[in-house]
Residue, then its C-alpha position, 0 to 999 in steps of 0.5 A: m332573446k332577453l325580451l322573449i324570456s321576459i315576456v314568457f316569465c311575465f306570463l307565468v308570473l301574471g298567470v296569463n292563460s293561453q287565450r289571453w297571451g295574444e291580447f297581452l302581446k297586442q297591448a304590449g305592441q300598442g304600448t311600445r308604439d305609444m312610447w315610440r310616438a312620445y319619443s318621436d314627438m319629443r325629438e320633433a318638438n325639440y322644446k326646452n324642459s319638455d322631457k318629463y312631459f313626454h316621459a309621462r305621456g308615453n307611459y300614460d298612453a301605453a298603460r291605458r292599453g292594459p297590462g301588456g301596455a303598462w308592462a311594455a312602458k315599464v320595461i322600456s322606461n327602465a331600460r332607457e334610464n339604465i342606459q342613460r346612467l351607464t352613459g353618464h347622465g346624472a342620477e338626479d335627472s334619471k330620478a326625475d325621469q322615473f318619477a314622470n314615468k311612474w306618474g304617467r303609468s299610474g294614470k295621472d294626467p301627463n299635462y302636469f309636466r307640460p311646459a308653458g308654450l309647448p305647441k298644442k299639437y303635442 
């Protein structure tokens, strides 16, 4: 329910007219899939020191979808970091994750965070 309220509020704030709502929602859905793919790849790779790369890549891919994708990436990233803080992860790790999230959303190359030896598949 909070997500639905957030979407409606976002439409009002951004001034998205009724003809563009569908496009915004489509971008948000695609951005959510991009974030999920980055998370799934991170779990599959299970590669040391690759966390920041996958954060940046997911946000980068989602933001390239448009305003809806960037919005979805921000909401998902912030929710994830807030949950981690509540479950006892350190503030320093969360701060570094958020830096990588913002890096990717801003359109900067996620390979900046790519650890040496990570398979090219990712």
